[in-house]
C-alpha positions as CSV (number, residue, x, y, z in Angstrom):
1,M,23.8,22.0,39.9
2,G,21.7,24.8,38.5
3,V,22.1,26.6,35.2
4,N,24.1,29.4,36.9
5,G,26.4,27.3,39.1
6,I,26.5,25.1,42.2
7,Y,24.3,26.0,45.1
8,G,23.7,24.8,48.6
9,L,27.4,24.7,49.7
10,S,27.4,28.0,51.6
11,G,25.6,26.6,54.6
12,S,22.7,29.1,54.1
13,G,20.1,26.3,54.1
14,L,18.5,27.5,50.9
15,D,17.6,24.9,48.2
16,V,18.0,27.2,45.2
17,E,17.2,24.5,42.6
18,S,13.9,23.7,44.3
19,L,13.0,27.3,44.7
20,V,13.6,28.0,41.0
21,K,11.5,25.0,40.0
22,V,8.6,26.2,42.2
23,G,8.9,29.7,40.7
24,M,8.8,28.3,37.2
25,M,5.8,26.2,37.6
26,S,3.2,28.7,36.6
27,K,5.2,29.9,33.7
28,Q,5.9,26.3,32.5
29,S,2.2,25.5,32.8
30,E,1.4,28.4,30.5
31,Y,4.0,27.1,28.0
32,D,2.8,23.5,28.2
33,K,-0.8,24.5,27.5
34,L,0.2,26.5,24.5
35,Y,2.4,23.6,23.3
36,Q,-0.5,21.2,23.7
37,K,-2.8,23.5,21.8
38,T,-0.3,23.7,18.9
39,V,0.1,20.0,18.7
40,K,-3.7,19.5,18.6
41,Q,-3.9,21.9,15.8
42,Q,-1.2,20.1,13.9
43,W,-3.0,16.8,14.5
44,T,-6.2,18.3,13.2
45,K,-4.5,19.5,10.1
46,E,-3.1,16.0,9.5
47,A,-6.6,14.4,10.1
48,L,-8.2,16.8,7.6
49,A,-5.4,16.2,5.0
50,D,-6.1,12.5,5.4
51,I,-9.8,13.1,4.5
52,Y,-8.8,15.3,1.6
53,S,-6.6,12.5,0.3
54,D,-9.5,10.0,0.6
55,L,-11.8,12.4,-1.3
56,T,-9.3,12.9,-4.1
57,T,-9.1,9.1,-4.6
58,F,-12.9,8.8,-4.4
59,K,-13.4,11.6,-7.0
60,Y,-10.8,11.0,-9.6
61,T,-10.5,7.2,-9.4
62,T,-13.8,5.8,-8.1
63,L,-16.4,8.3,-9.3
64,S,-14.8,8.8,-12.7
65,G,-15.2,5.1,-13.3
66,F,-18.8,5.1,-12.3
67,K,-19.6,7.7,-14.9
68,S,-18.5,5.4,-17.7
69,Q,-21.3,4.2,-20.0
70,S,-19.4,1.0,-20.6
71,K,-19.9,0.1,-16.9
72,L,-23.4,1.6,-16.3
73,N,-24.8,0.2,-19.5
74,A,-22.6,-2.9,-20.0
75,M,-23.3,-5.0,-23.0
76,A,-22.2,-8.5,-23.8
77,A,-21.4,-10.0,-27.2
78,T,-21.5,-13.7,-28.1
79,T,-20.3,-15.4,-31.3
80,T,-21.5,-18.5,-33.2
81,D,-17.9,-19.3,-34.3
82,S,-15.1,-18.3,-31.9
83,T,-12.5,-19.6,-34.3
84,A,-13.5,-17.0,-36.9
85,V,-14.6,-13.9,-35.0
86,T,-14.9,-12.8,-31.3
87,A,-16.3,-9.5,-30.2
88,T,-16.8,-7.2,-27.2
89,A,-19.5,-4.6,-26.9
90,N,-19.3,-1.3,-25.0
91,G,-22.1,0.7,-23.5
92,A,-23.0,2.5,-26.7
93,A,-23.7,-0.8,-28.5
94,I,-27.3,-1.7,-29.5
95,A,-28.8,-5.0,-28.5
96,M,-29.1,-6.8,-31.8
97,N,-27.5,-9.5,-34.0
98,H,-24.7,-8.7,-36.5
99,K,-23.6,-10.8,-39.5
100,V,-19.8,-10.9,-40.0
101,E,-17.8,-12.3,-43.0
102,V,-14.0,-12.1,-42.7
103,T,-12.6,-11.8,-46.2
104,S,-8.9,-11.3,-45.4
105,L,-6.7,-10.9,-42.4
106,S,-4.2,-8.1,-41.7
107,S,-0.6,-9.0,-41.0
108,N,2.6,-7.5,-39.9
109,A,5.8,-7.3,-41.9
110,Y,8.7,-9.3,-40.4
111,W,12.0,-10.9,-41.3
112,L,13.0,-14.1,-39.5
113,T,16.0,-16.4,-39.5
114,D,15.3,-19.5,-41.5
115,G,17.0,-22.3,-39.6
116,T,20.0,-20.9,-37.6
117,I,22.5,-18.1,-38.1
118,T,25.7,-18.8,-40.1
119,R,29.0,-17.9,-38.5
120,E,32.6,-17.6,-39.9
121,G,34.2,-17.9,-36.5
122,K,33.2,-19.6,-33.2
123,A,30.0,-21.6,-33.4
124,D,27.0,-20.4,-31.4
125,S,28.7,-17.2,-30.5
126,I,26.5,-14.1,-30.2
127,K,29.3,-11.8,-31.1
128,L,29.0,-10.0,-34.5
129,S,32.7,-10.5,-35.1
130,D,32.2,-14.2,-35.2
131,N,29.5,-13.8,-37.8
132,L,32.0,-11.9,-40.1
133,F,35.5,-13.2,-39.3
134,K,37.3,-16.2,-38.0
135,D,39.0,-13.8,-35.5
136,I,39.7,-10.1,-34.8
137,Q,42.5,-8.9,-32.5
138,Y,44.1,-5.7,-31.4
139,D,47.5,-5.4,-33.2
140,A,49.9,-3.7,-30.8
141,E,52.9,-3.7,-33.1
142,A,50.9,-2.4,-36.1
143,S,49.3,0.3,-33.9
144,K,52.7,1.5,-32.6
145,K,54.1,1.7,-36.2
146,A,51.0,3.5,-37.4
147,S,51.1,6.0,-34.6
148,E,54.8,6.8,-35.3
149,E,54.0,7.3,-39.0
150,E,51.0,9.5,-38.4
151,Q,52.5,11.3,-35.4
152,R,49.3,10.5,-33.4
153,E,47.8,7.6,-31.6
154,V,46.3,5.1,-34.0
155,E,44.7,1.7,-33.1
156,I,45.1,-1.1,-35.6
157,Y,43.2,-4.4,-35.5
158,T,43.9,-7.5,-37.5
159,Y,41.0,-9.7,-38.6
160,T,41.3,-13.2,-40.1
161,T,39.0,-13.9,-43.0
162,S,37.5,-17.2,-44.2
163,E,39.5,-17.0,-47.4
164,P,42.7,-19.1,-47.4
165,E,46.1,-17.8,-48.4
166,M,47.2,-19.2,-51.7
167,E,50.8,-20.1,-52.9
168,D,52.5,-21.5,-56.0
169,D,52.1,-25.2,-56.3
170,G,55.3,-25.6,-58.3
171,N,53.4,-26.6,-61.4
172,G,52.3,-23.1,-62.5
173,G,49.2,-23.3,-60.5
174,Q,48.0,-22.3,-57.0
175,K,47.4,-24.2,-53.8
176,V,46.1,-23.5,-50.3
177,K,48.9,-22.4,-48.0
178,T,49.3,-24.4,-44.8
179,D,51.5,-24.3,-41.7
180,E,54.0,-27.0,-40.7
181,E,51.2,-29.1,-39.1
182,G,49.1,-29.0,-42.3
183,N,46.5,-26.4,-41.0
184,T,45.1,-24.0,-43.5
185,I,46.5,-20.5,-43.3
186,Y,43.8,-17.8,-43.7
187,K,44.3,-14.3,-44.9
188,K,44.8,-11.6,-42.3
189,V,43.8,-8.0,-42.9
190,Q,44.8,-4.9,-40.9
191,V,42.3,-2.1,-40.4
192,R,42.0,1.0,-38.4
193,G,39.9,0.7,-35.2
194,D,37.8,3.8,-36.0
195,D,37.0,2.7,-39.6
196,I,33.3,1.8,-40.1
197,A,32.8,-1.9,-40.3
198,I,29.0,-2.1,-40.4
199,K,26.5,0.5,-41.5
200,F,22.9,0.2,-42.5
201,T,19.7,2.2,-42.1
202,V,16.4,0.8,-40.8
203,S,13.0,2.3,-41.7
204,D,9.4,1.4,-40.9
205,S,8.5,2.6,-44.4
206,D,6.8,5.8,-43.2
207,A,9.3,7.3,-45.5
208,V,11.5,5.9,-48.3
209,L,15.2,5.9,-47.8
210,S,16.3,7.6,-51.0
211,P,14.7,9.7,-53.8
212,E,15.6,7.0,-56.3
213,D,13.5,4.4,-54.4
214,K,10.3,4.0,-56.4
215,T,8.9,0.9,-54.6
216,K,6.1,3.0,-52.9
217,D,4.4,5.8,-54.7
218,S,3.1,7.9,-51.9
219,Q,6.1,7.9,-49.6
220,T,8.3,10.9,-48.6
221,V,12.1,10.9,-48.3
222,L,13.9,10.6,-44.9
223,T,15.6,13.8,-43.8
224,D,19.3,13.6,-43.0
225,D,18.5,13.9,-39.3
226,E,15.9,11.1,-39.5
227,K,18.3,8.9,-41.5
228,K,21.0,9.5,-38.9
229,K,18.7,8.5,-36.1
230,Q,17.7,5.3,-37.9
231,T,21.2,4.2,-38.9
232,I,23.3,1.6,-37.1
233,T,27.1,2.1,-37.3
234,Y,29.7,-0.1,-35.7
235,T,33.5,0.3,-36.1
236,F,36.1,-2.4,-36.1
237,K,36.9,-1.5,-32.5
238,D,33.3,-2.0,-31.6
239,L,33.4,-5.5,-33.1
240,A,36.6,-6.4,-31.3
241,N,35.2,-5.2,-28.0
242,G,32.3,-7.7,-28.3
243,K,29.2,-6.1,-30.0
244,T,26.4,-8.8,-30.1
245,Y,23.2,-9.6,-31.8
246,N,21.4,-8.3,-28.7
247,D,23.2,-4.9,-29.3
248,I,21.7,-4.7,-32.8
249,A,18.2,-5.5,-31.4
250,A,18.6,-2.8,-28.7
251,D,19.8,-0.2,-31.1
252,V,16.9,-0.9,-33.5
253,N,14.4,-0.7,-30.7
254,A,15.9,2.5,-29.5
255,M,15.3,4.3,-32.8
256,G,11.6,5.0,-31.9
257,T,10.1,3.7,-35.1
258,N,7.6,0.9,-35.5
259,V,10.3,-1.5,-36.5
260,K,11.5,-3.8,-33.6
261,A,14.2,-6.5,-33.4
262,S,15.0,-9.4,-31.2
263,Y,17.5,-12.2,-30.9
264,D,16.5,-15.6,-29.5
265,S,19.5,-17.6,-28.2
266,V,17.4,-20.7,-27.8
267,T,16.5,-21.0,-31.4
268,D,19.6,-19.0,-32.6
269,S,17.4,-16.8,-34.7
270,F,17.1,-13.1,-35.3
271,T,13.9,-11.2,-36.1
272,F,13.0,-7.8,-37.5
273,Y,9.2,-7.0,-37.3
274,N,6.9,-4.0,-37.7
275,S,4.6,-3.7,-34.7
276,V,1.9,-2.1,-36.9
277,S,0.1,-4.2,-39.5
278,G,-1.1,-3.1,-42.9
279,K,0.0,-2.5,-46.5
280,E,1.7,0.8,-45.6
281,S,3.6,-0.7,-42.7
282,G,6.8,-2.5,-43.6
283,I,10.5,-2.9,-43.0
284,K,13.1,-1.4,-45.3
285,L,16.9,-1.7,-45.0
286,L,19.4,0.4,-46.9
287,L,23.0,-0.7,-46.8
288,A,25.9,1.7,-47.0
289,D,27.5,2.0,-50.5
290,K,30.6,0.0,-51.2
291,D,33.7,2.0,-50.7
292,T,35.7,1.8,-54.0
293,T,39.0,2.8,-52.3
294,T,39.2,0.0,-49.9
295,E,37.6,-3.4,-49.2
296,H,36.8,-2.4,-45.6
297,N,33.5,-0.6,-45.6
298,G,30.2,-0.6,-43.8
299,G,28.1,-1.7,-46.8
300,T,30.1,-4.8,-47.6
301,F,30.3,-6.2,-44.0
302,A,26.7,-5.1,-43.3
303,A,25.6,-7.2,-46.3
304,K,27.6,-10.2,-45.1
305,L,26.2,-9.9,-41.6
306,L,22.6,-9.8,-42.7
307,N,23.1,-12.5,-45.3
308,N,24.6,-14.7,-42.5
309,L,21.4,-14.1,-40.5
310,N,19.7,-16.2,-43.2
311,L,16.6,-14.1,-43.2
312,K,13.3,-14.8,-44.9
313,K,10.5,-12.2,-45.2
314,S,6.8,-12.4,-44.6
315,V,4.4,-11.9,-47.5
316,P,0.6,-12.0,-47.4
317,G,-1.0,-15.3,-48.4
318,E,-4.3,-15.6,-50.3
319,D,-6.3,-15.1,-47.1
320,G,-4.0,-12.4,-45.8
321,A,-2.2,-14.7,-43.3
322,P,1.6,-14.2,-43.6
323,E,3.8,-16.7,-45.4
324,L,7.6,-16.8,-45.7
325,E,9.7,-16.4,-48.8
326,E,13.3,-15.9,-49.7
327,L,14.4,-12.3,-49.0
328,G,17.1,-12.2,-51.5
329,K,20.8,-11.4,-51.1
330,F,21.9,-8.2,-49.4
331,V,24.5,-6.2,-51.5
332,A,26.3,-3.1,-50.5
333,G,24.3,0.0,-51.6
334,D,21.0,-1.9,-52.1
335,A,17.7,-1.6,-50.3
336,L,15.3,-4.5,-49.5
337,D,11.9,-4.2,-48.1
338,S,8.7,-6.0,-47.2
339,Y,5.2,-5.0,-46.2
340,G,2.3,-6.3,-44.2
341,N,-1.3,-6.7,-45.3
342,T,-4.5,-4.8,-44.5
343,G,-7.5,-7.0,-43.6
344,S,-11.0,-6.6,-44.8
345,V,-14.4,-7.7,-43.4
346,K,-18.1,-7.4,-44.2
347,I,-20.3,-6.4,-41.3
348,D,-24.1,-6.4,-41.9
349,G,-23.4,-6.2,-45.6
350,K,-21.0,-3.2,-45.4
351,E,-17.4,-3.8,-46.4
352,Y,-14.5,-2.4,-44.4
353,T,-11.2,-2.7,-46.2
354,N,-8.7,-0.9,-43.9
355,V,-8.6,-3.3,-41.0
356,Q,-5.3,-3.1,-39.0
357,D,-4.2,-5.6,-36.4
358,N,-7.3,-7.7,-37.2
359,R,-9.5,-5.5,-35.0
360,I,-12.2,-3.1,-35.9
361,T,-14.9,-1.2,-33.9
362,V,-18.2,-0.5,-35.5
363,S,-21.2,1.0,-33.6
364,G,-19.9,0.2,-30.2
365,V,-18.8,-3.4,-31.0
366,T,-15.2,-4.4,-31.3
367,Y,-14.6,-7.3,-33.6
368,N,-11.5,-9.5,-33.4
369,L,-10.8,-11.2,-36.7
370,L,-9.2,-14.7,-36.3
371,N,-9.8,-16.6,-39.5
372,A,-10.7,-15.5,-43.0
373,E,-13.0,-17.6,-45.2
374,V,-14.9,-15.9,-48.1
375,G,-18.6,-16.7,-48.0
376,K,-18.6,-17.9,-44.4
377,T,-20.8,-15.8,-42.1
378,T,-20.6,-15.6,-38.3
379,T,-23.3,-14.1,-36.1
380,I,-22.4,-11.8,-33.2
381,S,-25.3,-11.3,-30.7
382,V,-25.2,-8.2,-28.6
383,S,-27.3,-8.0,-25.4
384,Q,-27.3,-6.2,-22.1
385,D,-25.0,-7.7,-19.5
386,T,-27.2,-7.4,-16.5
387,S,-24.8,-9.2,-14.2
388,A,-22.0,-6.7,-15.0
389,I,-24.3,-3.8,-14.3
390,I,-25.4,-5.2,-11.0
391,D,-21.8,-5.7,-10.0
392,T,-21.0,-2.1,-10.9
393,V,-23.9,-0.8,-8.8
394,K,-22.8,-3.1,-5.9
395,S,-19.2,-1.8,-6.2
396,F,-20.5,1.8,-6.2
397,V,-22.5,1.2,-3.0
398,E,-19.4,-0.4,-1.3
399,E,-17.1,2.4,-2.3
400,Y,-19.6,5.1,-1.3
401,N,-20.1,3.5,2.1
402,K,-16.3,3.3,2.7
403,V,-16.0,7.1,2.3
404,L,-19.2,8.0,4.1
405,D,-18.6,5.6,7.0
406,K,-15.1,7.0,7.6
407,L,-16.5,10.6,7.6
408,Q,-19.2,9.6,10.0
409,E,-16.7,8.0,12.3
410,K,-14.6,11.1,12.4
411,Y,-17.6,13.3,12.9
412,S,-19.3,11.3,15.7
413,T,-16.2,10.2,17.7
414,K,-16.1,12.1,21.0
415,T,-12.9,13.1,22.9
416,W,-11.5,10.2,24.9
417,S,-12.1,10.8,28.6
418,T,-11.9,9.0,32.0
419,D,-14.7,8.7,34.5
420,D,-13.2,11.5,36.5
421,L,-12.2,14.1,33.9
422,D,-13.9,15.3,30.7
423,N,-10.7,15.8,28.7
424,D,-8.0,13.7,30.4
425,Y,-5.8,12.9,27.4
426,E,-4.0,16.0,26.2
427,P,-0.9,15.9,24.0
428,L,2.2,14.8,26.0
429,T,4.8,17.4,26.8
430,K,8.4,16.6,26.2
431,T,9.0,16.2,29.9
432,Q,6.1,13.7,30.2
433,Q,7.3,11.7,27.2
434,A,10.8,11.4,28.8
435,G,9.3,9.2,31.5
436,M,7.3,6.9,29.2
437,T,8.1,4.0,26.8
438,A,7.4,4.2,23.1
439,D,4.4,1.9,23.4
440,Q,3.0,4.0,26.2
441,I,3.4,7.2,24.2
442,E,1.7,5.6,21.1
443,S,-1.2,4.4,23.2
444,W,-1.6,7.8,24.9
445,N,-1.5,9.7,21.6
446,E,-4.1,7.5,20.1
447,K,-6.5,8.5,22.8
448,A,-5.4,12.1,22.7
449,K,-6.2,12.3,19.0
450,S,-9.7,11.0,19.4
451,G,-12.5,13.6,18.9
452,L,-10.4,16.1,16.9
453,L,-13.1,16.3,14.3
454,Y,-16.1,15.7,16.6
455,H,-19.1,17.7,15.1
456,N,-16.7,19.5,12.7
457,S,-18.9,21.7,10.5
458,M,-17.0,21.0,7.3
459,I,-17.4,17.3,7.7
460,R,-21.1,17.7,8.6
461,D,-21.7,19.7,5.4
462,L,-19.9,17.2,3.3
463,I,-21.9,14.3,4.7
464,N,-25.2,16.1,4.2
465,N,-24.3,17.0,0.6
466,M,-23.3,13.4,-0.2
467,R,-26.5,12.1,1.2
468,D,-28.5,14.7,-0.6
469,A,-26.8,13.7,-3.9
470,I,-28.1,10.1,-3.5
471,S,-31.6,10.8,-2.2
472,T,-32.7,13.6,-4.6
473,R,-34.8,12.4,-7.6
474,V,-33.2,12.9,-11.0
475,T,-35.7,15.1,-12.7
476,S,-34.3,14.8,-16.2
477,V,-35.2,11.0,-16.3
478,N,-38.6,10.5,-18.0
479,S,-39.3,7.2,-16.3
480,E,-40.6,5.8,-13.0
481,Y,-37.1,4.7,-12.4
482,N,-35.7,8.2,-11.7
483,S,-34.1,7.9,-8.3
484,A,-31.6,5.7,-6.4
485,S,-34.3,4.2,-4.3
486,A,-36.3,3.3,-7.4
487,I,-33.6,0.9,-8.4
488,G,-33.0,-0.5,-4.9
489,I,-30.4,1.8,-3.4
490,T,-31.6,3.0,0.0
491,S,-30.2,4.2,3.3
492,S,-30.4,1.6,6.0
493,D,-29.8,4.0,9.0
494,N,-29.8,7.7,9.9
495,K,-26.1,8.0,9.1
496,G,-26.7,7.5,5.3
497,H,-25.1,4.0,5.0
498,L,-26.4,2.5,1.7
499,T,-27.8,-0.9,1.0
500,L,-28.7,-2.5,-2.3
501,N,-31.8,-4.6,-3.1
502,E,-30.6,-6.7,-6.0
503,D,-34.0,-8.1,-6.9
504,K,-35.4,-4.6,-7.2
505,L,-32.4,-3.6,-9.4
506,K,-33.0,-6.6,-11.7
507,K,-36.6,-5.7,-12.0
508,A,-35.8,-2.1,-12.9
509,L,-33.3,-3.2,-15.6
510,A,-35.8,-5.6,-17.1
511,A,-38.3,-2.8,-17.4
512,D,-35.9,0.0,-18.4
513,P,-32.4,-1.2,-19.5
514,D,-31.1,2.4,-19.5
515,C,-32.2,3.3,-16.0
516,V,-28.9,2.8,-14.2
517,Y,-26.9,4.9,-16.7
518,Q,-29.6,7.6,-16.6
519,I,-29.8,7.8,-12.8
520,F,-26.0,7.7,-12.3
521,A,-24.7,9.8,-15.2
522,N,-27.6,11.7,-16.8
523,D,-26.9,15.2,-18.2
524,Q,-23.2,14.5,-18.8
525,D,-23.6,14.3,-22.6
526,N,-24.4,18.0,-22.5
527,Y,-20.9,19.0,-21.6
528,T,-18.6,16.3,-23.0
529,D,-17.6,18.4,-26.0
530,L,-16.9,21.6,-24.0
531,D,-13.5,23.0,-23.4
532,P,-12.3,21.0,-20.3
533,N,-11.4,24.3,-18.6
534,K,-15.0,25.4,-18.9
535,R,-16.8,22.2,-18.0
536,Y,-16.9,22.7,-14.3
537,D,-18.4,26.2,-14.5
538,Y,-21.0,25.0,-17.0
539,I,-22.0,22.0,-15.0
540,K,-22.3,24.1,-11.8
541,S,-24.6,26.5,-13.5
542,E,-26.9,23.8,-14.7
543,D,-29.9,22.4,-12.8
544,Y,-28.6,20.3,-9.9
545,N,-31.8,18.1,-9.8
546,A,-31.4,17.2,-13.4
547,R,-27.9,15.7,-13.0
548,G,-27.3,12.0,-12.2
549,I,-26.3,11.0,-8.7
550,V,-22.6,10.3,-9.6
551,N,-22.3,13.7,-11.4
552,R,-23.8,15.4,-8.3
553,L,-21.2,13.7,-6.1
554,Y,-18.3,14.4,-8.5
555,Y,-19.1,18.1,-9.4
556,D,-21.0,19.2,-6.3
557,A,-20.7,17.4,-3.0
558,V,-17.2,16.0,-3.2
559,T,-15.7,18.9,-5.2
560,D,-17.2,21.5,-2.8
561,G,-16.0,19.6,0.2
562,M,-12.5,19.3,-1.2
563,N,-12.4,23.1,-2.0
564,T,-13.5,23.9,1.5
565,L,-10.9,21.7,3.0
566,A,-8.2,23.0,0.7
567,S,-9.0,26.6,1.7
568,Y,-9.2,26.0,5.4
569,S,-6.6,23.3,6.1
570,G,-4.8,22.6,2.8
571,T,-4.1,19.4,1.0
572,S,-1.3,18.1,3.2
573,A,0.1,18.3,6.7
574,D,2.5,21.1,5.7
575,V,1.8,24.2,7.8
576,N,3.5,26.6,5.5
577,D,0.6,26.6,2.9
578,E,-1.0,29.9,3.6
579,T,-4.3,28.2,4.6
580,T,-6.4,29.4,7.6
581,L,-5.3,26.5,9.8
582,G,-1.8,26.6,8.5
583,K,-1.5,30.3,9.4
584,A,-3.0,29.6,12.9
585,I,-0.4,26.9,13.6
586,V,2.5,29.1,12.4
587,S,1.2,31.8,14.7
588,L,1.1,29.4,17.6
589,Q,4.6,28.2,16.9
590,N,5.9,31.8,16.9
591,R,4.2,32.4,20.2
592,L,5.8,29.3,21.6
593,D,9.2,30.5,20.5
594,T,8.6,33.9,22.1
595,L,7.3,32.3,25.3
596,K,10.3,29.9,25.4
597,T,12.7,32.8,25.3
598,R,10.8,34.5,28.1
599,L,10.9,31.3,30.2
600,S,14.6,31.2,29.8
601,D,15.0,34.8,30.8
602,Y,12.7,34.3,33.8
603,Q,14.6,31.3,34.9
604,T,17.9,33.2,34.7
605,M,16.4,36.0,36.8
606,L,15.2,33.6,39.5
607,F,18.6,31.9,39.7
608,K,20.2,35.4,40.1
609,K,17.7,36.4,42.7
610,Y,18.1,33.2,44.9
611,D,21.9,33.3,44.3
612,A,22.1,36.7,45.7
613,M,19.9,35.7,48.6
614,E,22.1,32.7,49.4
615,R,25.2,34.8,49.4
616,A,23.6,37.4,51.7
617,I,22.5,34.7,54.2
618,A,26.0,33.2,54.0
619,N,27.6,36.6,54.8
620,Q,25.3,37.1,57.7
621,N,26.1,33.6,59.1
622,A,29.8,34.3,58.7
623,L,29.4,37.7,60.6
624,F,27.4,36.0,63.3
625,G,30.0,33.4,63.7
626,A,32.8,36.0,63.9
627,I,30.9,37.9,66.7
628,F,29.7,35.0,68.8
629,G,31.8,32.1,67.7
630,G,34.3,32.5,70.6
631,N,31.6,32.1,73.3
632,S,30.4,28.6,74.2
């Protein structure tokens, strides 16, 4: 059956389907060639986008690291007493010995449960209600009554206190009230569910909580908005619904201050701590005032909750190390606080008194203070870390070769061909794919994609520029070690693949410890303070030969290659990117759509033509039969 109907039943002898297929062959061939050209261009764009992605990673991840002084001029620090001081040195450190005396350690402010948490209700429960009450329940009858009285829905809860009911003992005194089984009857109190049960504010002491607080002289007052963000408020309904110690910790941690909190169910302890050490970094809690009109208020129950946490606070000891002492009782309306300690150290005779987190960096050396002992001196020895520098250079050579070798492979791989034909593997048409398995299609496409970038001029220029960046002497280095080859980095073949002679590199470092940093990153100090938006233009205007090899790769070879690719083929496989190749592919796709319409029109015309011919032959056969059919 053809697209216009059923043919071949008239007895005309014409095979219309076959005739149309033959007639369409030249037109279909024209379409298939254009389709294959379009697919090849799309594959080319994908291949170039893959190279652009590799260059992006090489530039911003790999090369950026190899410009770092800490890698290219690595220094090592050793200590004579690792229990007192340890140290690390960066590339700016000078090879020498430093005398260090730790006079006091810095510490963080923290409050910690002493022993375990006290509870009024169920033992070991993590619910806040069990910290405060023996029980709390929704009171349906009281809620209904309250709703009727207030003409709106009101939720009433009843909590049971730890205070027993009292009754007349018959002798003019009082005794504990019990039930028929002799069990103590405790007081029950009704409260509205939306009443505030717990309310307190937590600060990291960057600002005091009220103007009346005079504990710190140079502090400012929390604004209303800041105080609101740093205040924890729970209603009686929240408590009845199961608020826990973990909820308090989560709410404190969500405030965004330096004060953090945690609950440990294993030790049954709660902790508040300031993540920043120092005398100005502390923990301050302000409880809501006691409500004089009712015993149910946030300040009273907040005080009870915190008191039942059995907290002790840290205070600096004689050497600055924290010690624990009684925090004192929380009372509604009061504020309690504690602060950490700022450490001090003498380095080469100079005293530093504002050491936080027991870490300080001086002249490229970071000292970690572990133990304070006045009068005890530790020696920190700083020297060049030759092994680390060699590892960095080896890594550079490996990463450079990965990129260059991939570029060379793309550039030198020819189009796959058989012995008989020069370009046998073209992209498959949809008709060809219909008769093949998925594995056959994948294998075919792999061969068809070979050679897409063979002798591509953009890849050639990129390779040449990368090789030039390595091989050109660095004229700004005033030393015999002023080129990659001088420190053992040479090309082992005509494709630019690098090799490293470690013995030659060691010899160069022994003679000139700064040689690797100078050859790799020289000239970069001239632009580090510039506006980042102007750095590239400045560097491009400077003398290419004076720049280190990594800066040449970063700012010249790789950047220029990426810019060229971005302009011609874009940064991805998307064809709608207004690039040269993208526009060409869109144009081919439009031509394909137009040609497809023409093919359809041409096929329809052929069917009409052969349909008419078949009917004409059928009519002639019928006429012939009518005239001669009676004679035998």
